[in-house]
OpenMM code with the backbone's topology and positions (N, CA, C; nanometers):
from openmm import Vec3, app, unit

residues = "MET GLU LEU VAL LEU THR THR GLN ASP LEU GLU PRO LEU PRO LYS GLN GLU LEU VAL THR VAL ASN LEU GLU ASN ALA GLY LEU LEU ASN SER ASN TYR LYS ARG ILE SER ARG ASN ASN TYR SER ASN ILE ASN SER GLN SER VAL PHE GLY VAL LYS GLN LEU VAL LYS SER ARG LYS TYR ARG PHE THR SER SER ILE GLU THR VAL LEU LYS VAL SER LEU PHE ALA ILE VAL MET ILE ILE THR PHE SER".split()
positions = [
    Vec3(5.9615, 0.4405, -0.1481),
    Vec3(5.8424, 0.4207, -0.0695),
    Vec3(5.8800, 0.3507, 0.0594),
    Vec3(5.8168, 0.3925, 0.1599),
    Vec3(5.8480, 0.3364, 0.2909),
    Vec3(5.7194, 0.2833, 0.3519),
    Vec3(5.7260, 0.1675, 0.4043),
    Vec3(5.6116, 0.1045, 0.4676),
    Vec3(5.6313, 0.1088, 0.6175),
    Vec3(5.5342, 0.1661, 0.6855),
    Vec3(5.5436, 0.1773, 0.8298),
    Vec3(5.4332, 0.0920, 0.8912),
    Vec3(5.4716, -0.0003, 0.9739),
    Vec3(5.3750, -0.0839, 1.0444),
    Vec3(5.3726, -0.0431, 1.1902),
    Vec3(5.2528, -0.0201, 1.2397),
    Vec3(5.2415, 0.0122, 1.3820),
    Vec3(5.1440, -0.0852, 1.4446),
    Vec3(5.1663, -0.1141, 1.5666),
    Vec3(5.0744, -0.2012, 1.6389),
    Vec3(5.0177, -0.1225, 1.7559),
    Vec3(4.8892, -0.1399, 1.7767),
    Vec3(4.8235, -0.0727, 1.8871),
    Vec3(4.7477, -0.1766, 1.9669),
    Vec3(4.7415, -0.1537, 2.0948),
    Vec3(4.6586, -0.2393, 2.1781),
    Vec3(4.5172, -0.1834, 2.1737),
    Vec3(4.4316, -0.2558, 2.1056),
    Vec3(4.2934, -0.2116, 2.0922),
    Vec3(4.2102, -0.2710, 2.2048),
    Vec3(4.1160, -0.1929, 2.2534),
    Vec3(4.0290, -0.2428, 2.3579),
    Vec3(3.9311, -0.3412, 2.2948),
    Vec3(3.9014, -0.4460, 2.3659),
    Vec3(3.8041, -0.5411, 2.3106),
    Vec3(3.6649, -0.4770, 2.3061),
    Vec3(3.5867, -0.5229, 2.2108),
    Vec3(3.4505, -0.4719, 2.1981),
    Vec3(3.3684, -0.5145, 2.3187),
    Vec3(3.2790, -0.4310, 2.3647),
    Vec3(3.1948, -0.4723, 2.4771),
    Vec3(3.1019, -0.5850, 2.4333),
    Vec3(3.0685, -0.6676, 2.5274),
    Vec3(2.9789, -0.7796, 2.4963),
    Vec3(2.8405, -0.7252, 2.4663),
    Vec3(2.7831, -0.7775, 2.3604),
    Vec3(2.6501, -0.7335, 2.3222),
    Vec3(2.5477, -0.8225, 2.3903),
    Vec3(2.4467, -0.7578, 2.4447),
    Vec3(2.3411, -0.8330, 2.5096),
    Vec3(2.2372, -0.8740, 2.4060),
    Vec3(2.1887, -0.9939, 2.4220),
    Vec3(2.0862, -1.0452, 2.3327),
    Vec3(1.9509, -0.9941, 2.3809),
    Vec3(1.8846, -0.9157, 2.2967),
    Vec3(1.7557, -0.8593, 2.3326),
    Vec3(1.6498, -0.9273, 2.2474),
    Vec3(1.5503, -0.9815, 2.3132),
    Vec3(1.4416, -1.0479, 2.2426),
    Vec3(1.3272, -0.9501, 2.2258),
    Vec3(1.2859, -0.9308, 2.1022),
    Vec3(1.1764, -0.8387, 2.0719),
    Vec3(1.0667, -0.9190, 2.0039),
    Vec3(0.9481, -0.9083, 2.0568),
    Vec3(0.8340, -0.9758, 1.9956),
    Vec3(0.7641, -0.8781, 1.9025),
    Vec3(0.7752, -0.9038, 1.7743),
    Vec3(0.7109, -0.8182, 1.6751),
    Vec3(0.5877, -0.8888, 1.6222),
    Vec3(0.4758, -0.8214, 1.6307),
    Vec3(0.3532, -0.8772, 1.5760),
    Vec3(0.3146, -0.7963, 1.4533),
    Vec3(0.2774, -0.8663, 1.3500),
    Vec3(0.2373, -0.7994, 1.2277),
    Vec3(0.0902, -0.7622, 1.2393),
    Vec3(0.0649, -0.6391, 1.2797),
    Vec3(-0.0728, -0.5938, 1.2959),
    Vec3(-0.1265, -0.5317, 1.1670),
    Vec3(-0.0406, -0.5038, 1.0725),
    Vec3(-0.0841, -0.4428, 0.9488),
    Vec3(-0.1007, -0.2930, 0.9650),
    Vec3(-0.1253, -0.2264, 0.8544),
    Vec3(-0.1415, -0.0819, 0.8592),
    Vec3(-0.2741, -0.0418, 0.9224),
    Vec3(-0.3767, -0.1149, 0.8907),
    Vec3(-0.5082, -0.0818, 0.9421),
    Vec3(-0.5497, -0.1874, 1.0437),
    Vec3(-0.5463, -0.1514, 1.1695),
    Vec3(-0.5902, -0.2473, 1.2693),
    Vec3(-0.7424, -0.2499, 1.2735),
    Vec3(-0.7977, -0.3446, 1.3449),
    Vec3(-0.9418, -0.3654, 1.3402),
    Vec3(-1.0197, -0.2470, 1.3966),
    Vec3(-0.9670, -0.1790, 1.4983),
    Vec3(-1.0367, -0.0640, 1.5547),
    Vec3(-1.0458, 0.0477, 1.4507),
    Vec3(-0.9359, 0.0744, 1.3820),
    Vec3(-0.9360, 0.1782, 1.2788),
    Vec3(-1.0306, 0.1408, 1.1651),
    Vec3(-1.0316, 0.0127, 1.1257),
    Vec3(-1.1206, -0.0313, 1.0184),
    Vec3(-1.2661, -0.0111, 1.0577),
    Vec3(-1.2983, -0.0448, 1.1811),
    Vec3(-1.4357, -0.0305, 1.2277),
    Vec3(-1.4780, 0.1165, 1.2266),
    Vec3(-1.3911, 0.2039, 1.2751),
    Vec3(-1.4222, 0.3466, 1.2784),
    Vec3(-1.4371, 0.4025, 1.1376),
    Vec3(-1.3471, 0.3636, 1.0464),
    Vec3(-1.3544, 0.4172, 0.9101),
    Vec3(-1.4784, 0.3657, 0.8375),
    Vec3(-1.5158, 0.2388, 0.8593),
    Vec3(-1.6391, 0.1885, 0.7971),
    Vec3(-1.7608, 0.2633, 0.8505),
    Vec3(-1.7607, 0.2877, 0.9818),
    Vec3(-1.8725, 0.3593, 1.0417),
    Vec3(-1.8808, 0.5008, 0.9863),
    Vec3(-1.7682, 0.5687, 0.9760),
    Vec3(-1.7672, 0.7047, 0.9220),
    Vec3(-1.8086, 0.7068, 0.7751),
    Vec3(-1.7643, 0.6070, 0.6999),
    Vec3(-1.7976, 0.6020, 0.5580),
    Vec3(-1.9470, 0.5792, 0.5380),
    Vec3(-2.0066, 0.4972, 0.6235),
    Vec3(-2.1496, 0.4706, 0.6085),
    Vec3(-2.2346, 0.5878, 0.6561),
    Vec3(-2.1795, 0.6749, 0.7406),
    Vec3(-2.2547, 0.7899, 0.7913),
    Vec3(-2.2082, 0.9207, 0.7267),
    Vec3(-2.1791, 0.9166, 0.5978),
    Vec3(-2.1316, 1.0360, 0.5283),
    Vec3(-2.2459, 1.1350, 0.5145),
    Vec3(-2.2165, 1.2591, 0.5438),
    Vec3(-2.3119, 1.3664, 0.5234),
    Vec3(-2.3085, 1.4039, 0.3763),
    Vec3(-2.4198, 1.3865, 0.3070),
    Vec3(-2.4191, 1.4096, 0.1626),
    Vec3(-2.4090, 1.5576, 0.1278),
    Vec3(-2.4172, 1.6470, 0.2277),
    Vec3(-2.4054, 1.7892, 0.2010),
    Vec3(-2.2597, 1.8335, 0.1951),
    Vec3(-2.1679, 1.7525, 0.2483),
    Vec3(-2.0272, 1.7915, 0.2453),
    Vec3(-1.9689, 1.7639, 0.1066),
    Vec3(-1.8560, 1.8240, 0.0782),
    Vec3(-1.7906, 1.8054, -0.0515),
    Vec3(-1.7511, 1.6587, -0.0688),
    Vec3(-1.6941, 1.5988, 0.0355),
    Vec3(-1.6551, 1.4585, 0.0280),
    Vec3(-1.7766, 1.3693, 0.0058),
    Vec3(-1.8879, 1.4008, 0.0743),
    Vec3(-2.0094, 1.3213, 0.0592),
    Vec3(-2.0639, 1.3268, -0.0816),
    Vec3(-2.0606, 1.4447, -0.1413),
    Vec3(-2.1100, 1.4603, -0.2791),
    Vec3(-2.0192, 1.3843, -0.3755),
    Vec3(-1.8871, 1.3952, -0.3551),
    Vec3(-1.7932, 1.3228, -0.4419),
    Vec3(-1.8149, 1.1723, -0.4329),
    Vec3(-1.8309, 1.1214, -0.3115),
    Vec3(-1.8505, 0.9775, -0.2943),
    Vec3(-1.9828, 0.9324, -0.3549),
    Vec3(-2.0853, 1.0160, -0.3433),
    Vec3(-2.2143, 0.9823, -0.4015),
    Vec3(-2.2036, 0.9707, -0.5532),
    Vec3(-2.1333, 1.0648, -0.6159),
    Vec3(-2.1148, 1.0617, -0.7608),
    Vec3(-2.0326, 0.9402, -0.8015),
    Vec3(-1.9244, 0.9132, -0.7278),
    Vec3(-1.8397, 0.7981, -0.7608),
    Vec3(-1.9153, 0.6675, -0.7468),
    Vec3(-1.9928, 0.6531, -0.6399),
    Vec3(-2.0631, 0.5264, -0.6197),
    Vec3(-2.1660, 0.5037, -0.7288),
    Vec3(-2.2337, 0.6095, -0.7716),
    Vec3(-2.3299, 0.5939, -0.8810),
    Vec3(-2.2589, 0.5630, -1.0122),
    Vec3(-2.1423, 0.6249, -1.0315),
    Vec3(-2.0673, 0.6033, -1.1552),
    Vec3(-2.0202, 0.4592, -1.1662),
    Vec3(-1.9690, 0.4041, -1.0568),
    Vec3(-1.9126, 0.2701, -1.0624),
    Vec3(-2.0164, 0.1608, -1.0408),
    Vec3(-2.1362, 0.1974, -0.9987),
    Vec3(-2.2396, 0.0976, -0.9783),
    Vec3(-2.2903, 0.0437, -1.1112),
    Vec3(-2.3012, 0.1323, -1.2102),
    Vec3(-2.3538, 0.0928, -1.3401),
    Vec3(-2.2440, 0.1063, -1.4447),
    Vec3(-2.1874, -0.0062, -1.4835),
    Vec3(-2.0890, -0.0012, -1.5904),
    Vec3(-2.1561, -0.0450, -1.7189),
    Vec3(-2.1261, 0.0258, -1.8210),
    Vec3(-2.1823, -0.0036, -1.9510),
    Vec3(-2.1195, -0.1315, -2.0052),
    Vec3(-2.2001, -0.2161, -2.0626),
    Vec3(-2.1463, -0.3393, -2.1210),
    Vec3(-2.0603, -0.3072, -2.2420),
    Vec3(-2.0939, -0.1999, -2.3140),
    Vec3(-2.0136, -0.1589, -2.4292),
    Vec3(-1.8745, -0.1177, -2.3822),
    Vec3(-1.8686, -0.0441, -2.2710),
    Vec3(-1.7399, -0.0008, -2.2160),
    Vec3(-1.6545, -0.1219, -2.1777),
    Vec3(-1.7172, -0.2204, -2.1173),
    Vec3(-1.6444, -0.3405, -2.0762),
    Vec3(-1.5937, -0.4175, -2.1971),
    Vec3(-1.6761, -0.4314, -2.2991),
    Vec3(-1.6359, -0.5029, -2.4215),
    Vec3(-1.5197, -0.4304, -2.4883),
    Vec3(-1.5259, -0.2979, -2.4950),
    Vec3(-1.4170, -0.2222, -2.5562),
    Vec3(-1.2866, -0.2378, -2.4788),
    Vec3(-1.2936, -0.2341, -2.3462),
    Vec3(-1.1725, -0.2490, -2.2651),
    Vec3(-1.1113, -0.3876, -2.2822),
    Vec3(-1.1949, -0.4911, -2.2807),
    Vec3(-1.1445, -0.6277, -2.2955),
    Vec3(-1.0870, -0.6490, -2.4345),
    Vec3(-1.1539, -0.5970, -2.5356),
    Vec3(-1.1027, -0.6154, -2.6714),
    Vec3(-0.9721, -0.5383, -2.6920),
    Vec3(-0.9608, -0.4177, -2.6358),
    Vec3(-0.8364, -0.3430, -2.6442),
    Vec3(-0.7232, -0.4171, -2.5735),
    Vec3(-0.7524, -0.4737, -2.4583),
    Vec3(-0.6525, -0.5519, -2.3860),
    Vec3(-0.6085, -0.6732, -2.4685),
    Vec3(-0.7042, -0.7429, -2.5290),
    Vec3(-0.6717, -0.8591, -2.6100),
    Vec3(-0.5862, -0.8207, -2.7312),
    Vec3(-0.6201, -0.7102, -2.7947),
    Vec3(-0.5415, -0.6652, -2.9108),
    Vec3(-0.3983, -0.6324, -2.8705),
    Vec3(-0.3832, -0.5623, -2.7582),
    Vec3(-0.2488, -0.5274, -2.7110),
    Vec3(-0.1690, -0.6545, -2.6767),
    Vec3(-0.2343, -0.7521, -2.6144),
    Vec3(-0.1659, -0.8773, -2.5824),
    Vec3(-0.1244, -0.9525, -2.7079),
    Vec3(-0.2105, -0.9538, -2.8093),
    Vec3(-0.1773, -1.0230, -2.9347),
    Vec3(-0.0613, -0.9530, -3.0045),
    Vec3(-0.0649, -0.8199, -3.0081),
    Vec3(0.0458, -0.7457, -3.0716),
    Vec3(0.1754, -0.7648, -2.9949),
    Vec3(0.1662, -0.7694, -2.8630),
    Vec3(0.2868, -0.7847, -2.7810),
    Vec3(0.3529, -0.9200, -2.8014),
    Vec3(0.2757, -1.0262, -2.8072),
    Vec3(0.3322, -1.1601, -2.8132),
    Vec3(0.3389, -1.2166, -2.9546),
    Vec3(0.3124, -1.1369, -3.0547),
    Vec3(0.3253, -1.1909, -3.1924),
    Vec3(0.4497, -1.1398, -3.2599),
] * unit.nanometer
topology = app.Topology()
chain = topology.addChain("A")
for resn in residues:
    res = topology.addResidue(resn, chain)
    for name in ("N", "CA", "C"):
        topology.addAtom(name, app.Element.getBySymbol(name[0]), res)
């Protein structure tokens, strides 16, 4: 086995300039978009497919059955007891 060492004159790296960037966390939904979407949501045409779907969903979630809630909570409690016992 032969080891060959070579030396090269490497050019120095160019100096990097420091760039200051101001980043503001505006979030995904800025206030203008939120305002427009709320306005559009409140003015839904109930004749459109989306309007009918939203109408059905809002009625569905407005009235939750107490029996449904009791069953969900009891199922959650049973699963937690089985998990930690």
